[in-house]
N, C-alpha and C positions, 0 to 999 in steps of 0.2 A: 503493499500500500506508500512506501515510501514515492514519492515526484524527484526527481531528477529538476535541481533548478540552477546548477551553472554547471559546465565545462570548461577545465581550463586542460590547453597542454603545455607540457615543454621540452618544446624539442631540443635545445639546451642537456636539459637533467635526462633528459628521456625517459619521464614520465608521464601521467595524465592526473588530475582530480580532479573529483568529480562528489559534488555539496548534493544531499537528497535532504528532504522533509515531511514529513507529516503532512498526510489532507487540511489537515488545521490550520497547516502556517503557511498555507500556499493559497493569497487567494484566486479566484475566476479568471485569471489574466495571465497565471503564473508566476505573478509576484513572491519573492517570499517577503513574510511580514515581520522577519525577525530572524539573519541570518543564525545569532546563536544557538537555535534548535540545531542547526543544520549536522547532519551528519557528513565527517569528510573520509572520501574514499579515495587511496591513493592505487594504481597500477602503474607497474614499474614494464617498461615494453622491454627490456634486456632479461635472461633469466636468471636470476642470483639463488646461492646456495645460503639460505637463512640456517643460521643457530646462534646462541647465546640470547634467544629473545628480540632479534633484532628481525622485526615483522613487516619490512613493505609491501604491499598496504599494510596499513596501521590505522585506527581507531585516532580520530586528533576532535579535541573537546574545547570550543572558544570560550573563553573565561573572560569574567569583568575586571581579574586585576591581577597579575599573574604572577607576582610578586607575593601577594597576600597569598596563594591558592598555593604555592608552592610553600612557604612559612606554616601553612595549615597542615598540608602532607608531611613535606617533614616531619614537626611536634609528634606525628601519629605515625612516625616509623617509615614511611615511603622515604628511597633509594629515589633519589633526584640524581639522574645519570648527565646530565645535558643543563647544566641551571639557566636559564635566563636572564644570559649577563646582555642580549642585546634589546630587552624590553619586547621582545614576540613572542620568542619559543621560547619551549621546555618540555625535558623529556624526563618522562618517570619512570619507572618501576613496577608494576602489579606484583598484587602476593606471588602469581601463576609463574614469573620474571620475565611479562611481553613489557616490549618497551608498549606506552600510551604517550602521545604528543597533545603537549596540553597549550593553546595559540593564545593570545592579547586578543583580543577585541578592542583594534586599533592598533597602538604601540609607544609604549612608553619609555618614558628616558632610562637609559641604564643606570643604574642603583645599587649600591653596594648592600648585604657584601654581596650581592646575589655576580656584578661585574665582572670578578676579580677570580667567582668559587671555578677549581679544575671541574674537568668531565671526572666522574666515578664508571667506573666500568662504561661498556659500552652500552648506546643507547639507540 
């Protein structure tokens, strides 16, 4: 029942992003009422051997404040594999070892301690 609301092909990176939304989040004209509830799917054009939880396509969740979300998750024991150094994107590790992407709705300026925090493991 999800509807495709946007598709973006990235020739240089050799992947496609597809955004899906629930019918109640899409107007009759096909416009999305709010991109935050959308599900982003990633399709890689070339075969790749995925291991260690690095799963592309993967799930990505848009958040209102990526720094607050990462702080809350980290306080709850969640591993931040790729901190939101750029104020736009982070990867966390799910309890079963899968990488999940967090995307900032818009972009925030770099902020410590995240801006200088190193990666943990692979993402």
